[in-house]
NUVO-219583 format. One record per residue: residue in three letters; x, z, y of N, C-alpha, C, O in turn. Coordinates in steps of 0.1 Angstrom, whole numbers, plus 5000, padded with zeros to 4 digits. Each point is the difference from the previous one (the first is absolute). Example, Ala and Ser with C-alpha at 12.3 -4.5 7.8 and 13.67 -1.06 7.14 Angstrom:
NUVO-219583
Ala513250784943499150005012500950005012501050075000 Ser498649865011500950005011499250085011500550015011 
***
This chain:
NUVO-219583
Met500850004988499250005012500950005013501050065000 Asn498549875010500849995012499050015012499249925002 Phe500950195005499150035011500749975013499449935009 Thr501850124993500649985014500349865003499949965012 Asn500549964978500349865003498849925005500149925009 Lys498850124985498749935004499650045015499649925008 Ile500750214995499750045014500949935009499649965011 Glu501750044986501049935009499749855001500149955011 Ser499549994978499649865001498849975009500049905007 Lys499150194992498849995009500350015014499649935009 Ile501350174994500450025014500849885005499849955012 Leu501149994980500749885003499149895003500249915009 Ser498850084982499049895001499350005014499849905006 Ile499850224998499350025012500949965012499649945009 Lys501750114990500949975011500349855001500149945011 Asn500049994977500249865000498949925006500149885005 Asn498750174995498849945005499850025015499249935006 Leu501750155000500050025014501049925007501149984995 Ser498649965016501049925008500950105007499750125002 Ser501549835002500950085007499450055013500450105005 Gln498849815001499350045013499150124998500050095008 Gln499349914981499150124997500850124998499650115005 Ile501549884988500950124998500650055013500050125003 Tyr500449795006500550045013498950075008500250105006 Gly498649854994498850065007499750144994499850095008 Phe500349924979499750134993501050105004499750115004 Val501649864994501150095003500050045015500250125004 Ala499649785005500050035014498950095004500250095008 Ala498649904985498950095003500350144995499750105007 Leu501049914982500350134995501050085009499850115004 Ile501249825000501050065009499450035014500250115004 Ala499149805002499450025013499050114999499850085009 Gly499549924979498950114999500650145000499450095006 Ile501749924988500750145000500550035014499850125004 Val500749785003500550035013498950035010500150095008 Ala498849844991498950025009499150124996499550075009 His500449964979499050104995500650124992499350094996 Gly502149915003500650114992499750135007499950104993 Tyr499949905020499850135007498750074994500150124998 Ile498949815001498750064995500050014985499250084994 Ile501649844999500050004985500750124995499650074991 Phe501549965016500950114995499850135008500750104998 Asn498449905011499650125008498450014999499349905002 Arg500350224995498550024998499450025014500050115005 Ile499449795001499350015013498549984996499649894996 Ser499750225006498650004995499150075010500150125002 Tyr498949815003499050065009498849905000500049904994 His499050145014498849925001499449974987499950094992 Asp499849785004499349974988500950044988499450044989 Asn501949955012500850034989500050144995500250034988 Thr499550075021499950144996498750024993499950094991 Ala499049835012498750024993500049934987499150024992 Cys501949895006500049924988501350014991500549904995 Leu499950225004501250034992499849974985500949964993 Phe497850055003499749994986498849904998499350014990 Asn500549905019499049904998500449875008501150005006 Leu498049904994500349875007499249985012499949895005 Gly499550225001499149985011498749934997499550024989 Gly500049905021498849934998500249894989500949925001 Thr498250084989500149904990498649924999499849915008 Tyr499450124982498849934998499149995013499449905003 Glu500550225004499150005011500549925012499349975010 Ser502049994990500649925010500149854996500649925007 Gly498850054982500149864995501349974992500349894996 Arg500550225002501349984994499950054985500650094996 Trp498649834997499750044986501249994991500050074990 Met500949845012501250004992500850135002500650054990 Leu499550005022500650135002499350104992500650094994 Gly498149905005499250104992500449994985500150104994 Phe500049775001500449994986501450064998500250074990 Val500749915019501450054999499950165000500750064992 Tyr498549995017499850145001499550064987500650104995 Asp498449845000499450054987501049994989500150104992 Leu500649795007501049994989501150105001500450064990 Gln500149965023501150105001499550144998500850084994 Met498049955010499550144998499950034985500150114996 Met499649784996499950024985501450004994500150054988 Thr500949905019501349994993501150085008500350114997 Thr500349825013501250065007499750115010500950075004 Lys497849935000499650085012500649945013500849904999 Leu498750145012500449945013500850095009499650115002 Phe501549835004500850085009500549905011500449894997 Ser499650165015500549915011501550035001500550075008 Val500249864983501550024999500749885007499949894996 Pro500850145015500649895008501049914993500149885002 Val500850184990501149924994499449904990500349885001 Phe498850164990499449914991499149905007500249884998 Asn498950175010499049915006500749915010499749885001 Gly501350175006500749925010500849894994500049885004 Leu500850154986500949904994499249904992500349885001 Leu498650164993499149914993499449905010499849884997 Ser499850175014499449925011501049895004499649895002 Ile501650155000501049905004500349904990500149885003 Val499950164984500149904989498849905001500249884998 Phe498650175004498849915000500149915012499649884999 Ile500950165012500149915012501149904997499849885003 Ala501250164990501149904996499449894991500449895001 Ile498850154990499349914991499149905007500049884998 Ala499350185012499149925008500849895008499649895002 Ala501650165003500949905007500449894991500149895004 Met500350144983500449904991498949904998500249884998 Leu498550175001498949914998499849905012499849884998 Val500450185014499949915012501149905000499849885003 Ile501450164994501249914999499749894990500449885003 Asp499150154986499749904989498949915004500049884998 Leu498950185009498949925004500449885009499549894999 Phe501450145011500449905010501349934996500549935008 Lys500050104980501249934995501150015010500649905003 Val499750225002501150025009501349964994500450054990 Asn500449875017501349964995501150085006501050024992 Ser498950035020501150085006500050144995499050075001 Lys502249974994500150144996499950095012499550124999 Phe501049845013499950085012498550025004499650115003 Ile499749784997498550015003499350094990499250085004 Ala501149904983499450084990500350155002499150094999 Gly502249945004500350145002499450065012499550125000 Leu500349805011499450055012498550024998499550095006 Ile499949834986498650024997499850134993499150085003 Gly501849954987499950134993500250125009499350104999 Val501649885011500350115009498850035009499650115002 Ile499949785004498950015009498850074994499350085006 Met500449874981498850054993500150154998499050074999 Val502249995000500150144997500350095012499650125000 Val501049825011500250095011498949995010499950085010 Tyr499249834989498849985009499350145001499750064990 Pro500149995022499550145002498750034993499650124999 Val499649784997498850034993500450084987499250094996 Val501949884998500550074989500350155003499650094993 Ala501049935019500250145004498750075002499850124997 Ser499249815009498750065002499350034986499450114999 Ile500849814991499550034987500750124994499450084993 Phe501949935010500750124994499650135006500350114995 Ser498949895016499450125005498950054991499550115001 Phe500049794991499150034989500749994987499649924991 Met501450165007500949984988499350024987500449944990 Phe498550145011499250024987499449884994499750004988 Thr500249895020499449884995500849885003499549884999 Ser501850135004500849895005500349904989499849885003 Trp500550164985500349894990498849924996500149894996 Glu498750185004498849934997499749895010499549894997 Tyr500750155016499849905011500949884998499649895002 Gln501750144995501049894998499749924988500349884999 Leu499150174991499549934988498949905005499949894995 Gly499350165014499049915006500649895008499549885000 Leu501750145006500749895007500449894990499949895003 Ile500750164986500449904990498849914995500149884999 Leu498850194999498849934995499549905011499549894997 Ser500650155016499549915011500949875000499449895002 Val501950124996500949894999499749924988499949875000 Leu500050204989499849934987498749924999499949904994 Ser499050165013498749935000500249875007499449904995 Ala501250095016500249875007500949914992499849884998 Lys501350174996501049924993499449934988500349894997 Val498950194995499449944988499149885003500149904993 Leu499150105018499249895003500749895007499749884998 Ile501350155011500749905007500849914991500149885002 Glu500550184988500949934991499249904991500649894996 Lys498250145001499249914991498550045002499650104997 Arg499749805009498650035003499149954988499449905000 Thr500550194990499149984989499050104999500150105008 Val498849884984498950105000500650134995499650115005 Gly501249894984500550124995500850085010499950125001 Arg501049815007500850075010499150055011500350105007 Phe498749824997499050045010499450144996500050095009 Ile499649924979499450134995501050115000499850115005 Cys501449864991501150104999500450045014500150125002 Ala500049795008500350045013499050085007500350105007 Ala498449874990498950085006500050144994499850105007 Ile500549924980500150134994501150085006499950125003 Leu501349814998501250075006499750055014500450115004 Leu498949805004499650045014499150125000500150105008 Ala498949904983499050114999500750134996499750115006 Val501349884985500750124996500950055012500150125002 Cys500549785005500850045012499250075010500450115005 Leu498449844998499150075009499550144995499850095008 Gly500249924979499750134994501050105002499850124999 Phe501549845004501050095004500050025015500050125004 Tyr500049785004500050015014499549875007500649894998 Gln498350125009499349885005500949925010499849885001 Ala501050195006500749935011501049894996500449925008 Phe500050094979501049904995499449864998500649914996 Met498150085006499349875000500649905010500149884998 Ser500450185013500749925010501249924995500349895005 Val500450174986501249944994499649874992500649905002 Thr498350124990499549884992499649895009500349884998 Ile498950155013499549905009501249935007500049885001 Ala501050205004501149945007500849904990500449905005 Leu499850144983500749914990499249874998500649904999 Phe498150115000499249884998500249915012500249884999 Leu499750175013500049925013501449945002500149885004 Ile500950204993501449955002500349894990500649895003 Thr498950124985500249904989499349875004500549904998 Leu498350115008499349885004500849925010500149884999 Phe500550195010500849935010501349944994500349895003 Phe500350184988501249954994499749884990500849914999 Asp498050104995499649884992499849885008500249894995 Val499450125018499949885009501449955002500349885000 Leu500750215003501449965002500649934988500949925001 Asp498650124987500649954987499249884995500149974988 Asp499049985020499249884996499150024988499949914992 Lys499650205007499150034988498549965002499250014991 Phe500549965022498649955003500049865005500749965010 Gly498749954982499949865004498949985010500049915008 Lys498950184992498949985009499650145005500450104995 Val498949895017499550135006499150084990500150124999 Ile499149804993499150074991500850084989499550104995 Asp501749855002500850084990500450135006500050104993 Tyr500449905020500350135006498850095001500150124996 Ile498749835008498850085001499650054986499650124999 Lys500549804991499650044986500950124996499550104995 Thr501849895007500950104996499750135008500050114995 Gly499849885018499650115008498850074996499950125000 Leu499149804996498750064995500250074987499350104997 Ile501649844994500350074988500550145002499650104994 Tyr501449915016500650135003499050095006499950124997 Leu499249835012499050085006499050054990499650125000 Ala500049794990499150044990500650114991499350094996 Asn502049905002500750104991500050135007499850114994 Leu500449895019499950135008498750064999499850124998 Ala499149795003498750055000499650064986499450114999 Val501049824990499850054987500750134997499450104995 Gly501849915010500850134999499350115007499950114994 Leu499649865018499350115007498750044993499750125000 Val499649784995498750034993500350094987499350104998 Leu501849864995500350084988500450155004499650094994 Trp501249925017500350135005498850085004499950124996 Ala499149815011498850075005499250054988499450115000 Ile500549804990499250044988500650124993499350094996 Met502049915002500750114994499850135009499950114994 Arg500149875019499850125009498750064997499850124999 Lys499149795000498750054998499950074986499450114999 Val501149824991499950054987500750144998499550094994 Thr501749925011500850124998499450125008500050114995 Met499449865017499450115007498750044993499750125000 Ala499649794994498850034993500350094987499450104997 Val501749864996500450074988500550145004499750094992 Lys501049925019500550135004499050085008500350125003 His498649825000498950075008500550055013499850115004 Ile500949805003500550035014499549895009499649894996 Ser500550145017499649915011501349975008501050075000 Ala498949825008501149965008500350115010499150065006 Val502249974997500450105009499849955014500049875003 Asp499750225007499749965013501349975008499949985013 Tyr501350034981501249985007500149855005499849914993 Lys500550085020500149875007498849914998500149885000 Gly498750194999498849924999499849924987499349914999 Met501450144990499949934987498650014994499749914992 Asp499550185013498650014994499049935009498850004997 Glu501749925013499149935009499949854996501049954994 Gly498049985010499949864998500749925010500750055009 Phe499349824989500749905009499049945009499049944996 Ser501350075017499149945010500549865004501149995007 Leu498249914990500449865003500149985015500849925005 Ser498350155003500049985014501450055007500349955011 Lys500450144982501250055005501249924995501250025004 Ala498649894987501149924993500849925010501350004999 Pro498149935011500949925009501150085007501149965002 Gln498550175002501050085006501150044991501250025004 Leu498549994983501150034990501049895000501250024999 Phe498449855002500949895000500950005012501249974999 Val498250065012500750025013501150114998501149985004 Asp498550134990500950114999501249964991501150055002 Ala498649884987501049964991501149915006501250024999 Phe498349885009500949915007500850085011501249975002 Lys498150115005500650085010501150094994501150015006 Ala498650054983501050094994501349924996501150055001 Phe498749834995501149914996500949975012501250015000 Phe498149945010500849945012500450115010500749975010 Thr499050154988500650115008501350054993500850075006 Phe499349904981501350024993500350154998501250034997 Gly497950065006500250144998499950054985500750094996 Gln498549844996499850034986499750144998500650074991 Glu498549985016499550144999501150115000500050084991 Gly500849915018501150105002501349974993501050075002 Ile499049824990501349964993501049965011501250034999 Asn498349885010500949955011499750085012499649955010 Ala500650184990499750095012501149985011499750035011 Val501549934985501049985010500049865006499749904993 Leu500650095020499849875007500849894993499549894999 Tyr501850134997500849894995499449954987500149884997 Gln499250214995499449954988498849905003499949904993 Arg499350135017498949915003500649885006499549894997 Ala501550125012500549885006500749914990499849875000 Phe501050184991500749924989499049944991500149894996 Thr498850195000499049944991499349885007499749904994 Ala500050125019499449895007500949875000499549894998 Leu501850135004500949895000500149944987500049874999 Ile500050214990500049944987498849914997500149904994 Val498750155011498849924998500049875008499749904995 Val500850115018500149885008500949904994499749885000 Ile501550164995500949914994499449944987500249884997 Ala499150204996499349954988499049895003499949914993 Val499450115018499149895005500749875003499649904996 Val501650115010500849895003500449934987500049884999 Gln500550204992500449954987498949934992500249894994 Ile498650175007498849944994499749865006499849904993 Ile500250095020499849875007501149904996499649894997 Tyr501650155003501149924996499849944986500249884997 Leu499550214993499849964986498849914999500149904992 Leu498850125015498949914999500249875006499649894995 Val501150105017500349885006501049924991499849874999 Lys501150194995501049944991499349944988500549904995 Lys498550175000499449964987499349875001499149985009 Gln501249934983499349874999498850004991500049964989 Thr498950105017498850014993498849985010500349995012 Ala498549994983498949975008499750115011500250124997 Ile499549835015499750095011498950104996500050115004 Ser499049834989498850094997500550124991499450115002 Ile501549874989500550104991500850115009499850124998 Lys501049835011500750095009499150085008500250125002 Leu498749825003499050075009499350114992499850115005 Val499849864983499350104992500950114996499650124998 Ser501749855000501050114997500150095011500350124998 Ile499649835015500150095011498850105001500250115004 Ile498749844991498850095000500350124990499750115003 Gly500949854986500450114990501050095006499950124998 Leu501049835010501050095006499450095011500450125002 Ile498649835005499350085010499350124993499850105006 Leu499849884982499350114992501050104995499650114996 Leu501749865004501050094995500050135006500150104993 Pro499949915021500050145006498850084996500050124998 Leu498849815000498850064995500250054986499650114996 Gly501049814995500350044987500950124999499850094992 Met501249915016501050115000499350135004500350114996 Asn498749885013499350115006498550024995499250045007 Val500649914980498650014995499550144999498850025000 Val502150085001499550144999499150035012499250105000 Tyr501049835011499150025012498649964998499150045007 Leu500749884982498649954997499350074990498849964996 Leu501750154999499450074988498850095003499350034991 Ser500650015022498950095003499649985015500849985008 Thr497950044994499550005014499750145005499450025011 Ser500950084981499750145003500850055012501249965001 Ser498250125007500750055012501150104995500950045008 Glu499050014980500950104994501349934995501050064997 Tyr498949805001501049934994501249975009499749965012 Asn501550064984501149965008501249964991500150054989 Val500749865016501149954992501250075005500350025011 Asp500550034979501350065003501149944993499849904992 Ser501450145010501249934995500249994985500649914996 Val498750184997500149994985499349874995500249974988 Met499049975020499149904996500449855003499449914997 Val501850085010500349875006501249934994500849945007 Tyr499450084980501149944993500049845001501049944999 Gly497850015003499949855001500849945011500449895000 Asp499850195011500849965011501549974997500749955008 Ile499750094980501449984996500349855000501249965001 Phe497849954997500349864999500349945014500449885000 Ile499550195011500649965012501549984999500549915007 Tyr500150174984501449994998500449924988501149945000 Ile498150064990500349934987499849855002500849924995 Met498150045011499749855002501149935007500449894995 Pro500150165016501149935006501349984991500649905001 Leu499650204991501149994990499849884991500949934996 Leu497850064999499749904991500149865007500449904994 Met499250105019500149875007501549955003500249895001 Val500750214999501449965001500449914989500749905003 Glu498850134985500449914989499349865001500649904997 Lys498250105009499449875002500849925011500149884999 Leu500350195011500849935010501349954995500549895004 Glu500250184987501249964994499949884992501049924998 Gly497850054997499849884992499649885007499649904994 Met500450115020499649885008501149965009500850085005 Asp499249794998500949945010499350025014498850005001 Gly502050015009499550025014499249885005500449884996 Leu498650145013499349895006500949935010500049875000 Ser500850205007500949955010501150105002499850124997 Gly501249845010501150105002499650125008500350114997 Leu498949865014499650115009499050094994500250125000 Ile498849824994498950094993500650084989499750124999 Ser501149814993500650074989500950125005500050114994 Ala500849865016500950115006499250125005500450114998 Ile498449865009499250115005499450084989500150125000 Val499449814990499450084988501050074993499850124995 Asn501449825004501150074993500450135007500250104993 Lys500049895020500450125008498950114999500250124999 Leu498549835002498950105000499950074986499750124999 Thr500649804991500050064986501150114998499850104994 Trp501449875012501050105000499650135007500350114995 Ile499149875017499550115007499050084992500050125000 Gln499149814994498950064992500650084988499650114998 Leu501449834995500650084989500750125005499950114994 Ala500749885018500750125006498950115003500350124998 Leu498649835008498950105003499550074988499750125000 Ile500149804989499550064988500950104994499650114995 Leu501749865006501050094995500050135008500150114995 Val499849885018499950125009498850084997500050124999 Met498949814999498750074997500150074986499550124999 Thr501249824992500250064987500850135001499750114994 Ile501449885013500850125002499350115008500050124997 Gly499349835014499250095008498950074992499850125002 Tyr499549814989499050074992500650104990499450114998 Thr501849864997500750104991500350125008499850124995 Tyr500649875017500450115009498750085004500050124999 Met498949815004498850075004499350064988499450115002 Asp500849844986499550074988500650144999499350104998 Asn502049905004500750134999499750095011499950124998 Ala499849825014499650085012498650064997499850125004 Ala499449814989498650054997500150124991499350105001 Tyr501649894989500250114991500650125006499750114997 Met501249865013500550125008498950065008500050135000 Lys499249795006498850065007499150084991499650115004 Gly500249844984499250074991500650144995499350104999 Glu502049894999500750134996500050105011499850124998 Ile500449835015500050105011498650065001499850125002 Ala499149794997498750055001499750104989499350115002 Gln501149874986499850094989500750135002499450114998 Glu501849895006500850125002499350095012499950124999 Gln499749815011499450075012498750064996499650115004 Ala499649814988498750054996500150124990499250105001 Ile501849904991500350114991500350135008499550114998 Ala501449875012500350125009498850055007499850125001 Tyr499449795005498850045007499050074992499550115004 Phe500249844984499150064991500550134995499250104997 Asn502149915001500550134995499850115011499650114996 Gln500549855016499750105011498650045000499650115002 Leu499549794996498650024999499650104989499250095001 Ile501449884987499750084988500450155003499350094996 Thr501949925010500550145002499150075010499750124998 Ser499849815012499150065009498750044994499450115003 Ile500149814987498750034993500250134992499250095000 Lys501949914992500350124991500350125008499950114995 Ser500649885018500350115008498950055008500150105007 Cys498749844992498950035008499550144996499950044988 Glu499750045022499650144997498750004992499049935003 Gly501050144986498850014991500049894989499150004992 Phe502049925007500049894990500150064986500850094998 Glu498449854993500150034986500049874992499449905004 Asp501450104985500249874994498849944992500149894996 Asp498850185004498849954993498949955010498949974997 Met501550035016499149965011499949855001500949934996 Glu497950035008499949855004500849985012500050085010 Ile500749814991500849965011499349875006500149894993 Val499350125018499249885006500849945011500450065010 Leu500049814988500749925010499049935009499349914996 Val500750135017499049955009500649905010501050035006 Gly498349864996500549915011501349944997500849975009 Trp499550004978501449964997500349875007501149985005 Ser498049924994500349875006500250005015500549905006 Asn499150215001500150015014501250095004500150055012 Leu500849984979501150085003500949955011500449885000 Glu499850205010500949975011500950125003499550115003 Asp501849874995500950115001501149965011500749914998 Gly499350185012501049975011501450024995500949965008 Thr499350094980501450024996500549894990501150014995 Phe498149885004500449894992501449965004500249985012 Ala500649994978501449965004500149865004499249914996 Lys501750065013500349875004501449964994501050065002 Val499049834990501249954994500849925011499449925007 Asp501950104994500849935010499749854998499949954988 Asn500149975023499749864999498849974992500049904992 Ser499050185010498749984992499449865002499349964991 Asp501049985020499449875002500549904990499349904997 Gln501950124998500649914990499250014987499849904993 Leu499750225004499250024987498749925001499449964990 Glu500150015023498849935001500249854997499049924999 Ala502250034999500349874996499649984985499949884996 Ile499950234997499649994986498450025000499650125002 Lys499749784996498650005001499349974987498849984999 Ile502050004990499449964988499350124993500450115002 Thr498649864990499250104992500950044988500649924994 Lys499350215002499750125007501350075003500550074992 Phe500049915020501250085004499750065014500549955010 Pro498650164990499650065013501050105005501050034993 Arg498750025019500850125005499450124994498950004994 Tyr501950115006499650124993498850065007499250074994 Thr500649905019498850065007498849934994498950075001 Asp501249814994498849944994499750074986498950014997 Leu502250024996499850074987499450135001499150044993 Val501350045017499550145001498650005005499350114999 Lys500249785007498650005005499149934991498849985002 Tyr501749984986499349924990499450094990500750074993 Glu498049945006499350094990500449984986500050094992 Gly500449785005500449974986501350074997500449994988 Ser500350065022501350074997499850134993501050074997 Ile497749974999499850114991500849984987500550094994 Tyr499649785002500849974988501550025003500750044991 Phe499749935021501450025004500350154999501150034995 Leu498050055010500250154999500250044985500850094997 Arg498449864995500050044986501349954993500750074993 Glu499649805009501249944993501350055005500950044992 His499349965021501350045006500250155002501250054999 Leu497750025003500250145004499350104991500150125002 Gly499249834988499450094990498950095006499850114996 Phe499549835014499050085007498749925000499949885004 Gly499050184991498749934999499450004987500649954990 Asn498350125008499250004988498549995004499749965011 Glu499550084979498550005003499650095012498949985005 Asn501950114999499750095011500349945014499650055010 Val501249844990500349945013499049895002499949904992 Ile499450115019498849915002500249935014500450065010 Ile499349814990500049935013498650005005499149954994 Asp500750105018498750025006499349875003500749915005 Asp498150084992499249875003499350015013499249925004 Gly501150185004499450025013499150125001499650055010 Thr500050004978499150114999500650135006499450075008 Val501849964987500750135005500349985014500050105008 Ala500449784997500449985014498950035009500250045012 Ala498549954983498950025009499650155002499250035008 Glu501550064984499750145001500550055013501149965005 Ser498250135001500350055014501450075000500849995009 Ala499550094980501350075000501149904999501150035006 Val498749864987501149904998500149925013501249975004 Lys497750005003500149935013500850085010500749945008 Ala499350194991500750085010501550014997500750055009 Met499749914980501450014996500849895007499649895002 Pro501750155002500949895005500549914988499750044988 Thr500949865015500549914990501550024996500750055009 Tyr499749924979501350014995501049925009499749885003 Pro501550175000500650134995499950125009500850095000 Asn498249915009499850115009499650134993499349994989 Asp501050125017499750134994498550014998499249985010 Gly500450064978498550024998499449884993498850004997 Ala502049905001499449874993499850024985499349924994 Ile501350195001499850034986499550144999500650105003 Glu498149914992499450134999499250024987499549904995 Val500350225001499250034989498650035005499850105008 Ile499249824989498650025005499149994988500049904992 Asp499250215006499050014989500749974986499449934992 Gly501850135006500649984988500749874997500449974989 Arg499749955021500649874999501249995010499950065011 Val501149864985501149985010499649875007500049894994 Ile499850125019499649885008501349955007500650075007 Val499849814991501149945006499549895009499649894995 Lys500450135018499449915010501149915005500850035009 Leu499349854985501149905003499649925012500949965008 Gly497850024995499649925011498550025003499350064992 Asp500349905020498650025003499149894994498849995002 
***
């Protein structure tokens, strides 16, 4: 019997089926991933949702994330669930690296440099840092990323009925992990349509339209399958949709036009929901897009194909910003808002120009002057993308530093609060402790971090200031996890106790008299 040789042969077979470009992209993503995210992987930074979800995956079936629910149920029956940063973080980076390999293979990238840069961008993009603030579910989200790429790749490579069904199922499963990754699938479809025009794969306009409709139908079928599974799983589990971000509300068609405006506005302001909070990031991103438009015009003018096909391809490109920002179209609820964890689709602002570089390299110039202009602009664009990549890596680490500072300061603040509670005259350990007006906490002794305005350059979710943490009622989990304080006797007031005359007369914390024993309860008046 021979076991190890078979294992080694299988590994070698897998390696031989990968191109050198895919390997470059994979390795580059792994290395860059450690540099960009090692801070949070090898240091336990835990607050906000992560403290409430140390042993679960957060919202699952009730949020439409039924695949997360399946994973939760499976793990609870087997391994149990823990928000462990080294395992979850490293596995997440591996999954992103695999997604990068799929993108590289889909577009048949020839340049090892471009392949490596795609891998780096996909892992350092700050949406990944934002996801790592939800470390408890990070690898599941990145598995969703793989599925979003794979869904597009399966159908793009061969448009058969079987692959159509497979792609739709993959998309539905992806949405079952995290709905926002639908933008990745849409962007891949739209970019492929444009590149197929450049590669003379459409003889007539109708061929382009048919292909586009196939992709659109596939997205629709995937959405329907996801929605069916959402209904079925909630019915089986006897739960209803959570009211978080208006998920339990219907869709108002009358408000839909404004959503389209918001999606395009979000793209062309280049802020990407706090990812590009610094001026140079917005300016460089705008320049990258402007140069990309010049490159697109150059490539279309150069292409010897029917004008009608070129024009219809432009319509597809106009839809690309909408596809990247499809998350803005998901709800008309006033409670709904898009944050940085949801905008991974915007990464194609940087990936598409890299792919076009290879298209440019395969063409002769229209004329000396035009070719020279496009050549210089492309060099500038590459330099800008490199700067953005390094800048994102730097800002990822800065976000983790901000998170660590906030965590340490919140621990110190709550320790002082706990000491004051236990030092209150008449305190006994079996008393109810009622926290009143927590969300309205205002403390004149809040610390100011030197150069605090620099911390405001970090606006991605969830890396708040410590003052946000100590005023957040959900930090009851933070008290329990980090400080060992909080059980069934610690109660967050719903406004009932605050309305009592004796409590109304109390000053607010940290003023003397803000913590008192009243009617056998410890009243902690944090705010009015």
